[in-house]
C-alpha positions in Angstrom: 0.2 0.0 -0.3 1.2 3.4 -1.8 1.3 6.3 1.7 2.5 8.9 -0.2 1.7 8.8 -4.5 2.9 12.4 -5.2 6.3 11.2 -3.4 6.3 8.4 -5.2 6.1 10.3 -8.2 8.6 12.7 -7.7 10.9 9.9 -7.1 10.1 8.0 -9.8 11.3 11.1 -12.1 14.3 12.0 -9.9 15.2 8.2 -10.5 14.6 9.0 -14.6 16.6 12.1 -14.7 19.5 10.4 -13.1 19.4 7.8 -15.3 18.6 9.5 -18.3 15.3 8.6 -19.2 13.6 9.6 -22.6 9.9 9.2 -20.7 8.7 7.9 -17.5 5.4 6.6 -16.1 3.1 7.4 -13.0 -0.6 6.0 -12.3 -3.0 8.5 -12.9 -4.9 10.8 -10.7 -6.4 14.3 -10.9 -3.0 16.1 -8.8 -0.7 14.2 -10.7 -2.3 15.3 -14.0 -2.1 18.7 -12.8 1.7 18.6 -11.3 2.0 17.1 -15.1 0.4 20.1 -16.6 2.6 22.5 -14.1 6.0 20.9 -15.0 4.9 21.5 -18.9 3.6 24.2 -18.7 6.7 25.9 -16.6 9.0 23.9 -19.3 10.8 21.3 -17.0 8.9 18.2 -19.5 8.3 18.5 -22.9 4.6 16.6 -22.7 2.6 14.6 -21.0 -0.3 11.8 -22.3 -2.3 9.8 -20.4 -1.5 5.9 -21.2 -4.0 3.1 -21.4 -2.9 0.1 -19.4 -3.7 -2.6 -17.0 -4.1 -2.9 -14.1 -4.5 1.5 -13.7 -4.2 3.6 -16.8 -0.4 5.5 -16.4 0.6 9.5 -17.3 3.5 9.0 -19.4 5.7 12.3 -19.2 8.3 13.1 -21.9 11.4 14.5 -20.0 13.2 17.4 -21.4 17.3 17.6 -21.0 19.9 20.9 -22.3 21.2 21.0 -26.0 24.1 18.8 -24.1 22.4 16.6 -22.3 22.6 18.5 -19.2 19.6 18.1 -16.7 17.2 20.9 -16.6 15.7 19.1 -13.4 18.2 18.6 -10.9 16.5 18.7 -7.3 12.8 18.0 -6.5 12.0 18.1 -3.0 8.9 17.0 -1.5 7.4 20.4 1.1 4.1 18.6 2.2 4.3 14.8 3.2 0.9 12.9 4.9 2.5 13.7 8.2 3.1 17.0 8.1 0.9 19.2 5.6 2.5 22.9 4.9 -0.4 25.0 3.8 1.0 29.2 2.6 -0.5 32.6 1.7 -0.1 33.8 -1.6 2.0 36.6 0.4 4.1 34.6 1.6 4.8 32.4 -1.2 9.1 33.6 -2.4 10.9 33.0 -5.5 12.5 29.2 -4.9 16.2 29.8 -5.8 15.6 33.6 -6.8 13.6 32.5 -9.8 14.8 29.7 -11.6 13.1 27.2 -9.7 9.4 26.7 -8.7 7.3 25.9 -5.8 3.9 23.8 -7.0 0.6 24.1 -5.2 -2.6 22.7 -5.0 -5.1 25.5 -4.3 -9.0 25.8 -4.2 -8.7 26.3 -8.3 -6.4 23.5 -8.7 -2.5 22.6 -9.5 -0.9 26.1 -10.1 3.1 26.9 -10.2 3.8 29.5 -7.0 4.3 32.4 -10.2 0.2 32.3 -10.5 -1.0 31.9 -7.2 1.1 34.8 -6.0 -0.3 36.5 -9.8 -4.0 35.0 -9.4 -3.6 35.7 -5.1 -4.4 32.0 -4.1 -3.4 30.4 -1.3 -2.8 26.3 -0.6 -0.9 23.0 0.4 2.7 23.3 -1.5 3.4 20.5 -2.5 7.2 20.3 -3.9 9.7 22.5 -5.0 11.4 22.2 -8.2 15.0 23.5 -10.0 
């Protein structure tokens, strides 16, 4: 039984980036779909799509690398865990690594990046940070 599916997704991405895989598959959920969409909008992955497989459908993420094969995703950190939820207001959200990274938040309007949350004045649960 998996207690933290978001951490499992982040670990799969982290491991795939380390061995320079082109794609990674994770079991699908609405929140994971939202995280994948934020990663695409912010330029950390090329694209994502739903793959109908058995016993459960998967999300297939196309990972993005630089022109010389350098990693765009260098660090992924889970902020809010099942045992310790971390919430933040939009005014308290600070840029990650001077604006080079992002925080991903789960808000009442869906999953958004910290930039979008500050722009739309939304607060919520801080899922993860990456740069």
